[in-house]
C-alpha positions in Angstrom: -29.7 -4.9 -5.8 -27.1 -2.9 -3.9 -24.5 -1.0 -6.0 -21.1 -2.6 -6.2 -18.6 -0.7 -4.1 -15.2 -0.4 -5.7 -12.6 -1.0 -2.9 -8.9 -1.0 -3.4 -6.4 -3.1 -1.5 -3.8 -1.4 0.6 -1.2 -2.4 -2.0 -3.3 -0.8 -4.8 -3.6 2.4 -2.7 0.1 2.3 -2.0 1.1 2.1 -5.7 -1.4 4.8 -6.5 0.2 7.1 -3.8 3.7 6.4 -5.2 2.5 7.5 -8.7 1.0 10.7 -7.2 4.1 11.5 -5.2 6.4 11.0 -8.3 4.0 13.1 -10.4 4.1 15.9 -7.8 8.0 15.9 -8.0 8.2 16.1 -11.8 6.4 17.6 -14.7 5.7 14.3 -16.5 3.4 11.4 -15.8 5.5 8.7 -13.9 6.1 5.4 -15.6 5.6 1.9 -14.1 9.4 1.6 -14.3 9.8 4.5 -11.9 7.2 3.2 -9.5 8.8 -0.3 -9.6 12.2 1.3 -8.9 10.9 3.1 -5.8 9.4 -0.2 -4.5 12.4 -2.2 -5.4 10.5 -4.7 -7.5 10.8 -5.9 -11.1 8.7 -3.9 -13.6 6.4 -6.9 -14.2 5.5 -7.1 -10.5 3.5 -3.9 -10.7 0.7 -5.1 -12.8 -0.5 -7.7 -10.3 -0.2 -5.1 -7.6 -2.2 -2.5 -9.6 -4.9 -5.1 -10.5 -5.3 -6.2 -6.9 -4.1 -9.8 -7.8 -1.3 -9.8 -5.3 -0.2 -7.8 -2.2 3.2 -6.2 -1.7 5.6 -8.2 0.4 7.5 -6.6 3.4 10.3 -4.8 1.6 8.4 -3.3 -1.3 5.8 -2.0 1.2 8.6 -0.7 3.5 10.3 1.1 0.6 7.1 2.7 -0.6 6.0 3.8 2.9 9.4 5.3 3.5 9.3 7.1 0.1 5.8 8.5 1.0 6.9 9.5 4.6 4.3 7.3 6.3 4.5 4.7 9.1 5.8 1.5 7.4 4.7 -0.6 10.3 1.1 0.5 9.9 1.2 -0.1 6.1 2.6 -3.6 6.5 0.0 -4.4 9.2 -2.8 -3.1 6.9 -1.5 -5.4 4.1 -1.3 -8.4 6.3 -4.7 -7.8 7.8 -6.1 -8.1 4.2 -3.8 -10.9 2.9 -2.5 -13.0 5.8 -2.6 -16.6 4.7 -4.2 -17.7 8.0 -7.2 -16.1 9.7 -5.1 -16.0 12.9 -2.4 -13.9 11.1 -5.0 -11.5 9.8 -6.5 -11.2 13.3 -3.0 -10.4 14.8 -2.4 -7.7 12.2 -5.8 -6.2 12.9 -5.2 -6.2 16.7 -1.8 -4.6 16.1 -3.5 -1.8 14.1 -6.0 -1.2 16.9 -3.1 -0.4 19.3 -1.7 2.2 17.0 -2.4 5.9 17.8 -5.5 7.0 15.8 -3.5 9.9 14.3 -0.9 7.5 12.8 -3.6 5.5 11.1 -5.4 8.6 9.9 -2.2 10.0 8.4 -1.5 6.7 6.6 -5.1 6.6 5.3 -4.9 10.2 4.2 -1.8 9.5 2.1 -3.2 6.3 0.7 -6.6 7.7 -0.2 
């Protein structure tokens, strides 16, 4: 039996990166409230994001990407490529990502690792 690979959604990686950035700016561990404030969502919305139960919508993803200094368009396309309601939507998002410069995608992935 192959070992289970633990993969995070783009939203989970985004939330994790916001925590890291907040931590690097202060001397205390950031709270969920602080992360929710950065993303512009209610505090209770973070748990489903962190658990991988839901993906961030446009504006929370945009706010987090801008806070992190990464290309929001790429982040949103990554989220939609994973969570688009229709297969066609996911396909369009993936095609959009393929047209992005490699350096942009690498930079986003570096921040979201």
